[in-house]
C-alpha positions in Angstrom: -0.2 -0.1 -0.2 1.2 3.5 -0.8 -0.1 5.2 1.8 -0.5 5.8 5.9 -2.8 3.7 7.1 -2.3 5.0 10.9 -0.8 8.7 11.1 1.4 10.3 14.6 1.4 9.2 18.1 -2.1 9.3 18.4 -2.4 6.7 15.5 -5.7 8.4 13.4 -6.8 6.4 10.5 -6.6 7.8 6.9 -10.9 8.5 7.3 -10.3 10.9 10.2 -7.8 12.8 8.6 -10.2 13.3 5.1 -13.1 13.6 6.8 -11.5 16.0 9.4 -11.7 19.5 7.7 -8.5 21.2 9.6 -6.3 17.6 9.1 -7.4 17.5 5.5 -5.6 21.2 4.7 -2.8 20.2 6.7 -2.1 17.1 4.8 -2.2 19.0 1.6 -6.0 17.4 0.1 -4.6 13.4 1.5 -1.3 14.1 -0.8 0.5 14.1 2.9 -0.6 10.2 3.7 1.6 8.7 1.0 4.2 6.4 2.8 7.1 7.5 0.6 7.9 11.4 -0.3 5.0 13.0 1.8 6.6 16.7 1.0 6.9 16.0 -2.1 3.2 15.1 -3.0 2.6 18.0 -1.0 4.7 20.1 -3.2 2.7 18.6 -6.0 -0.9 19.7 -4.6 0.5 22.8 -4.4 0.7 22.3 -8.1 -3.2 23.1 -8.9 -3.4 25.7 -7.0 -0.7 27.9 -8.4 -1.9 27.4 -11.6 -5.5 28.6 -10.8 -3.8 31.2 -8.8 -1.5 32.1 -11.6 -4.0 33.4 -13.8 -5.4 36.1 -11.6 -3.8 39.3 -10.7 -0.5 39.8 -8.8 -2.6 41.6 -5.7 -5.3 38.0 -5.0 -2.1 36.3 -5.7 -0.7 37.9 -3.1 -3.1 38.2 -0.9 -3.7 33.9 -1.1 -0.2 33.2 -0.6 -0.2 35.2 2.6 -3.1 33.9 4.0 -1.9 30.6 3.7 1.3 30.9 5.1 -0.2 33.1 8.3 -3.8 30.5 7.9 -0.8 28.0 7.7 0.7 28.2 11.3 -2.7 27.4 12.8 -3.4 25.0 10.8 -0.6 22.6 10.9 -0.5 23.2 14.8 -3.8 21.8 15.0 -3.1 19.4 13.5 0.3 18.8 15.3 -1.7 18.8 18.3 -4.5 16.1 17.3 -1.0 13.9 15.7 0.1 14.2 19.3 3.3 14.8 16.8 5.3 17.7 16.2 5.7 18.8 12.0 4.9 14.7 11.9 6.1 14.1 7.3 2.8 14.2 6.6 1.7 17.7 7.6 2.5 19.0 4.5 0.1 22.7 4.5 3.4 24.2 4.5 5.0 22.5 1.3 2.0 24.1 -0.2 2.6 27.8 0.8 5.9 27.1 0.2 5.8 26.9 -3.7 3.3 29.8 -3.8 6.5 31.5 -1.9 8.0 30.1 -4.3 6.7 30.9 -7.8 5.4 34.6 -6.5 7.1 36.9 -8.6 7.9 34.4 -11.5 6.3 34.5 -15.0 4.2 31.4 -16.0 5.6 29.1 -17.7 6.2 24.9 -17.6 10.2 25.4 -17.2 9.7 27.9 -14.2 7.5 25.8 -12.6 9.5 23.1 -12.9 12.3 24.5 -12.0 10.6 26.0 -9.2 9.3 22.6 -8.0 12.8 21.1 -8.2 14.7 24.1 -6.1 12.3 24.4 -3.6 12.5 20.8 -2.9 16.1 21.8 -2.8 16.4 23.5 -0.1 13.8 22.0 1.7 15.1 19.0 1.6 18.7 20.3 2.0 17.7 22.3 4.4 21.0 25.1 4.5 21.2 28.0 7.2 19.0 29.3 8.3 16.6 26.5 7.7 17.9 24.3 9.9 18.3 26.2 12.7 14.4 27.4 12.5 13.7 23.2 11.8 15.3 22.6 14.6 14.8 25.5 17.3 11.2 26.6 16.1 8.7 24.9 17.8 4.9 24.9 16.8 2.7 25.5 13.6 4.8 28.7 13.3 7.8 26.7 13.6 6.1 23.8 10.9 5.2 26.7 8.5 8.3 29.4 9.2 11.3 26.4 7.6 9.3 26.0 4.8 8.6 29.8 4.2 12.1 30.9 4.3 12.9 27.9 1.8 10.7 29.3 -0.9 12.4 32.8 -0.3 15.0 30.9 -1.0 14.1 29.5 -4.2 12.3 32.2 -5.7 15.3 34.3 -5.5 17.2 31.8 -7.3 14.8 30.8 -9.4 14.6 34.8 -10.5 18.2 35.2 -10.6 17.7 31.6 -13.0 15.7 33.1 -15.2 
């Protein structure tokens, strides 16, 4: 089976996660239930959201990205509490926000999206300073979100430089 059946220290079922609105969002509409590479699947879940937002103006994109990041603090914090585990790998709302941040000021093209996706995943996985420090030292929903927000900023800056 490709998907987790019991999740977190509290052993929540996939059904419990998918039927709880907060957990469903935190788990990227179920993408975070992947047994392998949940962060990558969570980032993939962000792609349709990004494509839809890329069709709007910069103000709408900005408001949604900021809201996604700010509300994500609450979503991820509640999810961590319900799971009984801080920053469980299946909590991927932070990856969704991170990709939106990566692509924020970039002109839409499939090439830019692919490069942005790869860059964001690289920064999120490798965690260069200060991302790793934040990941280890900042707790709660804020900590879950902050390292991916910074990874998104770094990836976005590199992407803008490259294009």
